[in-house]
C-alpha positions in Angstrom: 134.1 81.3 110.5 133.7 85.0 109.6 134.4 84.2 105.9 131.7 81.5 105.8 129.3 83.9 107.4 130.2 86.7 104.9 129.9 84.4 101.9 126.4 83.2 103.1 125.2 86.7 103.6 126.4 87.8 100.2 124.7 84.7 98.7 121.5 85.4 100.5 121.6 89.1 99.4 122.2 88.1 95.8 119.3 85.6 95.8 117.0 88.3 97.4 118.0 90.9 94.8 117.3 88.4 91.9 113.9 87.5 93.3 113.0 91.2 93.7 114.1 91.9 90.1 112.0 89.0 88.9 108.9 89.9 90.8 109.0 93.7 90.3 109.6 93.6 86.6 107.6 91.9 83.9 103.8 91.8 83.5 101.5 90.2 86.1 99.8 87.9 83.6 100.1 86.4 80.1 97.1 88.5 79.2 98.8 91.8 80.0 101.9 90.7 78.1 99.7 89.7 75.1 97.9 93.0 75.1 101.1 95.0 75.2 102.7 92.9 72.4 99.7 93.5 70.2 99.6 97.2 71.1 103.3 97.5 70.0 102.4 95.5 66.9 99.7 98.0 65.9 102.3 100.8 65.8 104.2 99.0 63.0 103.2 99.2 59.3 102.1 95.5 59.0 100.7 95.7 55.4 103.2 93.0 54.3 102.3 90.7 57.3 105.9 90.4 58.3 105.3 91.5 61.9 103.6 89.3 64.5 103.3 88.4 68.2 103.9 84.8 69.4 103.5 83.2 72.8 106.5 81.2 74.0 105.2 79.0 76.8 108.7 77.6 77.7 110.1 81.0 78.6 106.8 82.6 79.7 106.8 85.6 77.4 105.2 87.1 74.3 107.6 87.9 71.5 107.2 90.7 68.9 109.0 89.6 65.8 109.7 90.5 62.2 109.8 87.7 59.7 110.9 87.8 56.1 110.1 85.8 52.9 113.6 84.2 53.0 114.3 81.1 55.0 116.2 83.1 57.6 115.2 83.2 61.3 112.8 85.9 62.4 114.2 89.1 64.0 113.0 89.6 67.6 112.0 93.2 68.2 110.8 93.1 71.8 110.1 90.5 74.5 107.2 90.8 76.9 108.0 88.6 79.9 105.2 87.8 82.4 105.5 86.3 85.9 105.0 82.6 86.0 104.4 82.2 89.7 
């Protein structure tokens, strides 16, 4: 019985820590994440138009990326996650 109690307490503690990490990190809204992404974007020399910010609605984040003229995938520079709930 002590083992079951210990396992349940560890599980509850792990869930609590994960929720705290989620809610204490990230931006409060998509607008804040968007503003920060475009702020970082302005610090890059974007004369070639290879840098950009894109909103990923599935993962609830703005992504700063660098694309190229080749048919290769874009390179992700930074992600700006915002809280969904």
